[in-house]
Structure formats: C-alpha cells, structure tokens
C-alpha positions in Angstrom: -22.4 18.6 24.1 -21.4 15.0 24.8 -17.9 13.7 25.1 -16.7 10.3 24.0 -13.5 8.3 24.5 -12.6 5.3 22.5 -9.8 2.8 23.0 -9.1 2.7 19.3 -9.2 5.2 16.5 -10.8 2.6 14.2 -13.9 2.2 16.4 -14.3 6.0 16.8 -14.1 6.5 13.0 -16.5 3.7 12.4 -19.2 5.5 14.4 -18.3 8.9 13.0 -18.5 7.5 9.4 -21.9 6.0 10.2 -23.2 9.6 10.8 -23.1 10.2 7.1 -20.9 13.3 7.2 -19.3 12.5 3.9 -21.2 13.3 0.7 -21.0 11.4 -2.6 -18.1 13.6 -3.7 -16.0 12.8 -0.6 -16.6 16.2 1.0 -16.7 16.2 4.8 -19.1 18.2 6.9 -19.3 18.8 10.6 -23.1 19.0 10.7 -25.9 16.7 9.5 -29.6 16.0 10.1 -28.7 14.4 13.4 -25.9 16.6 14.8 -25.3 20.3 15.2 -21.6 19.7 15.2 -18.8 17.3 15.8 -15.1 17.6 16.8 -12.8 14.7 16.3 -9.9 15.5 18.7 -8.1 12.2 18.2 -5.4 11.0 20.7 -4.6 13.7 23.2 -0.9 14.3 23.8 0.3 15.3 27.2 3.5 17.0 28.2 5.4 15.2 30.9 8.6 16.4 32.5 11.9 14.7 31.5 13.5 13.6 34.7 17.1 12.7 35.4 18.4 9.5 37.0 17.5 11.0 40.5 14.0 11.8 39.5 14.6 15.6 39.2 13.3 17.8 36.4 15.8 18.4 33.6 16.6 21.8 32.0 18.1 23.0 28.7 21.1 25.3 28.4 18.8 28.4 28.9 17.3 26.9 32.1 14.0 26.0 30.5 12.4 22.8 31.7 12.4 19.9 29.3 9.3 18.0 28.5 8.4 15.0 26.4 5.1 14.4 24.5 3.2 11.2 25.5 0.3 9.9 23.4 -2.9 9.5 25.3 -4.7 6.2 25.6 -8.1 7.3 24.3 -9.3 8.7 21.0 -11.6 11.5 21.8 -14.7 12.9 20.0 -17.2 15.6 21.0 -20.7 15.7 19.5 -23.6 18.1 19.8 -26.6 16.1 19.0 -29.9 17.5 17.7 -31.8 14.8 19.6 -30.8 11.8 21.6 -27.5 10.1 21.0 -27.6 6.8 19.1 -27.5 3.8 21.4 -24.2 2.6 20.0 -22.5 5.8 21.2 -23.7 5.4 24.8 -21.0 3.1 26.1 -18.2 5.5 25.0 -19.7 8.6 26.7 -17.4 10.1 29.4 -17.8 12.8 32.0 -14.4 14.3 32.7 -14.3 16.3 35.9 -11.7 18.6 34.5 -12.1 18.7 30.7 -9.1 20.0 28.7 -11.4 22.0 26.4 -14.9 23.5 26.1 -17.1 24.5 23.2 -19.2 27.6 23.4 
C-alpha cells in the first residue's frame, strides 16, 4: 500500500478520477485493472484540547476534557497498486512514521 498526501482536494480527485473508477453509468468502484483497492480518506480532522486563558485544559460540567476538531492540511489517499504507481502520483507519496491507520 502506498500513501499519498495532497495540498488540495481538487488535485487528489483529479488523479483519482484519472484511474477510471467510474463506469459509464456513474457507478464508483474501488478496484480497477491498475489497482487492487483505493481509500480516499480526505482531510484528517484532529482533536485538540480547548485551553483557557492560562493555557490550561478546560472541562465540561461532568469534568470531561473539552476538545475542538481542527481540519488537517492535507487530503489523504491510500492506493494498493497492481504494478508500479503512475509517475504523476510519485510526488505526492508520503512515508508517515506513525500512520493513523493501517489496511490489512
């Protein structure tokens, strides 16, 4: 499996669309003659603590920590290729040291 990160959703979907995963009736597939599978994760949202004016974690009335969702900066796609990845995908490949997910 190879992982890709794009700075825009538009560029990611251009390359995904070029894989020919949509048939003439508009049906989407996750496999094709070139790939075993694809997962379009999109922008990853991260939970960050909500801090008070003093920089301390805030809590609700039940003493649960409060968090806010922050949109990630990259649009993520994973692909399992049947052969070599197309050249136009190479510049977007990433190698996270601690990936947030795995595919078995």
